[in-house]
Each structure stands twice: as C-alpha cells, then as structure tokens.
C-alpha positions in Angstrom: 99.0 -44.5 -62.2 95.7 -46.1 -61.1 95.4 -49.1 -62.3 92.4 -49.5 -60.8 90.5 -46.3 -63.1 92.7 -47.2 -66.2 94.2 -43.7 -66.1 97.6 -41.8 -64.7 97.7 -39.4 -62.1 99.0 -35.8 -62.3 99.5 -33.4 -60.1 100.3 -29.9 -61.0 103.9 -28.5 -59.2 103.6 -24.6 -59.7 100.2 -24.5 -58.4 98.4 -23.2 -55.2 97.5 -25.6 -53.9 98.4 -27.9 -56.3 96.0 -29.8 -59.1 95.1 -33.4 -59.6 94.1 -34.3 -63.2 93.6 -37.4 -65.0 94.1 -39.1 -68.1 92.4 -42.4 -69.6 93.8 -44.7 -71.1 91.3 -45.4 -73.6 90.9 -44.0 -77.2 92.8 -44.8 -80.8 96.3 -44.2 -81.3 95.1 -41.5 -83.7 93.0 -39.8 -80.8 93.5 -37.2 -78.3 93.4 -37.4 -74.8 92.4 -34.7 -72.5 93.8 -34.4 -68.7 90.7 -34.1 -66.8 90.8 -31.6 -63.5 90.1 -33.3 -60.1 90.7 -31.0 -58.3 93.0 -28.9 -55.8 95.0 -30.8 -53.1 94.3 -29.6 -50.3 96.2 -32.6 -47.9 99.6 -30.9 -48.5 101.7 -27.9 -46.0 101.4 -24.6 -47.7 104.4 -22.2 -47.9 102.9 -19.2 -46.2 103.4 -15.5 -48.2 106.9 -14.8 -47.5 108.3 -17.8 -48.5 107.1 -17.8 -51.7 108.1 -14.7 -52.2 111.3 -14.9 -50.9 111.0 -18.4 -53.3 112.9 -16.6 -55.9 115.5 -15.2 -54.0 116.3 -18.0 -52.1 115.8 -21.0 -54.8 113.9 -22.1 -51.5 110.5 -24.2 -53.0 110.0 -27.2 -49.9 106.6 -27.1 -50.6 106.8 -28.0 -54.6 105.5 -31.5 -55.2 108.1 -33.4 -57.6 107.3 -37.0 -57.4 103.8 -39.2 -56.6 104.0 -43.1 -56.8 100.8 -45.3 -55.8 101.7 -48.5 -54.2 101.0 -51.7 -56.4 98.3 -53.2 -54.5 96.6 -50.2 -55.1 95.7 -49.1 -51.1 98.7 -46.5 -50.6 99.7 -44.0 -52.2 102.8 -41.3 -51.8 103.6 -37.6 -52.8 107.0 -36.1 -52.4 108.3 -32.3 -52.0 111.7 -30.7 -51.6 111.5 -31.6 -47.8 108.7 -34.3 -47.1 107.3 -37.7 -47.3 103.4 -37.8 -47.6 102.0 -41.1 -47.5 98.1 -41.4 -48.0 95.9 -44.7 -47.5 93.0 -45.1 -49.5 90.0 -47.1 -48.6 88.2 -49.8 -50.7 85.4 -47.8 -51.8 87.3 -44.5 -51.7 88.8 -42.7 -55.0 92.1 -41.0 -55.3 90.9 -37.4 -55.2 89.6 -38.1 -51.6 91.6 -39.8 -50.4 94.7 -37.5 -51.7 92.9 -34.9 -50.0 92.7 -36.8 -46.4 94.9 -37.2 -43.7 98.5 -38.0 -44.7 100.9 -39.3 -42.6 104.2 -36.8 -43.2 107.9 -38.0 -43.0 110.3 -35.0 -42.9 113.6 -35.0 -45.3 115.6 -32.7 -43.1 117.9 -31.2 -45.5 117.9 -34.2 -48.4 119.3 -32.6 -50.9 117.7 -31.8 -54.4 114.4 -34.7 -53.8 113.2 -35.3 -57.1 111.6 -39.3 -57.5 110.0 -41.5 -55.0 108.6 -45.2 -55.7 106.8 -47.8 -53.3 109.5 -50.8 -53.2 108.7 -54.3 -52.7 105.3 -53.5 -50.5 103.1 -50.9 -49.8 104.8 -49.5 -46.7 108.6 -49.1 -48.2 109.5 -46.0 -49.7 112.7 -44.7 -51.7 113.1 -41.3 -52.3 116.6 -40.3 -54.8 117.8 -36.5 -56.2 118.1 -35.2 -59.7 121.6 -34.6 -59.5 124.9 -36.8 -60.4 125.8 -39.0 -57.3 122.6 -38.3 -55.5 122.0 -39.7 -51.9 119.3 -43.0 -51.9 117.0 -43.2 -49.3 114.8 -45.7 -48.1 112.0 -44.9 -45.9 110.0 -48.0 -44.1 106.7 -46.5 -43.1 105.5 -49.6 -41.3 103.0 -48.2 -38.2 102.0 -45.3 -40.6 99.1 -47.2 -41.4 95.9 -46.1 -39.6 94.2 -49.2 -41.3 94.5 -52.6 -40.8 97.2 -54.5 -43.4 
C-alpha cells in the first residue's frame, strides 16, 4: 500500500518483465475502480529463454515475483521472488515506479522452499519471509548496511 498516494500497488507475477499497476483508494462503495498500468519493472533478474522453456517441466519459476511490501515510513520497498529478496529505497521526491526500476540490493534465499510471503518487520531494515506450505520456515533478514542513503 502506497499510503502517501492513497493507492495499492500490484505487481504481476507471470509477465516478462513483471508489470506494476496502481489502484486508487478513491471512489464510492458503488463505484468501480480501475487499475492503472504504471509500466514494466526491469530491475528484477530476468530468466534466460531456456529457463522459461524448461520451467513447466522443472516446476521452477525462480524469477517470478510472489510478494511485495512497502515500509511503514514509505522510504523502502521489498519484492520477493522464489529465490531472492530485492530491496529498494526511494528518494523523497521519487515515485514508486521509478524507485522499483532502480538498482536493488539483492539477497539470495538459496533453496528456501516455496517462498511466498514477505513483509517488513519492526522497521525498514528488517524483512520477514515465509512460505505457503504447512510448517513453512520463517526467515528474518536484517538489511542493515543495504542502504545507499543515510538513514
């Protein structure tokens, strides 16, 4: 949720590259809201053609985004794929589309099984990751030192 602009950001999972949409929180209860395409995200690692072709057989879509969160202070965002965490910081005058197309700090998850959920912890430097299965592990990732800007 982008609180500052009163909208939800939605990132597609199966598009190459993934596309970012915004849905405003304005409108009445009987009014339809339409998602607006902000554009593609080119900052995430892209799969090779062979990865895409083999994925239905190997059941490995490692590049697909499965979760996203924006920190409570609105300065950082994190995107989770099946194999990595991408951490982004936003300058005060920057919009989220620009920030999410910037250079992320990336943390590999190795073989963390079925990563599906990500959220910021108690501040913008802690991220919690878990999976979708029963008894999924919970991983706490400390991102201190990931910042390119002064806190």
